[in-house]
Structures are given as C-alpha cells and as structure tokens.
C-alpha positions, 0 to 999 in steps of 0.5 A, spaced: 587 561 478 589 565 471 596 565 473 597 558 474 593 556 468 598 561 464 604 558 467 602 551 465 600 554 458 607 557 457 611 552 460 607 546 458 607 548 450 602 544 446 600 539 451 599 545 456 595 549 452 591 542 450 590 541 458 588 549 459 583 548 454 580 542 456 579 545 463 576 551 461 571 547 456 569 542 462 568 548 466 564 551 461 560 545 460 559 544 467 557 551 469 552 551 463 549 545 465 548 548 472 553 542 476 558 547 477 555 553 480 547 553 483 543 558 480 538 562 484 532 559 480 533 552 483 533 554 490 527 553 494 524 559 498 523 558 505 515 558 504 515 553 499 520 549 503 515 549 509 509 548 505 513 541 502 514 539 509 507 540 511 505 536 505 510 530 507 508 530 514 501 529 512 503 524 507 507 520 513 501 521 517 496 518 512 501 512 510 502 510 518 494 510 518 494 505 512 500 501 515 496 500 521 489 498 517 493 493 513 496 490 519 489 489 522 487 486 516 486 478 517 491 474 514 490 468 509 490 463 514 485 466 519 480 467 513 481 460 511 479 458 518 473 462 518 471 459 511 472 452 514 468 454 520 463 457 516 462 451 511 462 447 518 456 451 520 452 451 514 453 443 514 450 443 521 444 448 519 442 443 514 442 438 518 438 441 523 433 443 518 432 436 516 431 434 523 426 440 524 422 437 517 422 430 520 420 432 527 414 436 523 412 431 519 412 426 525 408 431 529 403 432 523 402 424 523 401 424 531 396 430 530 393 426 525 392 420 528 390 423 535 384 427 531 382 421 527 382 417 534 378 422 537 373 423 531 372 415 532 371 415 539 365 420 538 362 416 533 
C-alpha cells in the first residue's frame, strides 16, 4: 500500500499529496474511533455470550407468558356484556326483593287476620 501511495504522491504532485494526506487522516480517525479495526476490549468472551444468551432466553420465556396472559384477558366488548348482564341481574334482584316484601306483608296481614279470627271465636 505504501508503494501505491508513494506513486500517487510522486506522480500526482500537490493534488496527490492532498489525497494521500486525506486518506491517511481518514484512516487515522477511523482507527482512533475503533471503526476501522476492532479492539480486543470490545470482544465479548464466550462465557459472557453464554450468560447473555441464557438471559435472553429467560426474557423470551417470560415475554411469551405475558403475551399468553394478555391474550386470555377479556376484550372490551366482553367486559361490556358482563356489565350489562350484571345491571340486568341487579334489577331482577331488586324486583324479587320488592316482591318478597309485599309477600311478607301479605302473610303478616293474613296471620293477623287469622289470629284475630281465632281469638274472636274463642270468646
């Protein structure tokens, strides 16, 4: 590579020199930033890679469980239908309560009448 750059420098003159310096400058900057050649400190060891792989697998398993749980949740329409059914049921229970009270009052009146009738017959 040096021979090629020297040839460009000798034959190109000032423009060749600028090109050579630009290529060298860009190469220096890229190497300094770590983009041109990877450094050993950026390499992950196989044990760390194995640990990361296990962690990712555990996260995937947990995520699948969460997705399954979310898919099993009722939809907005299903909850609305349950709310409507609950409201209707509460109305029916209220009606049964009113009917039960009226029946109780009627039974009390009949019992009172029968008690009064039996006491009047014994006199």
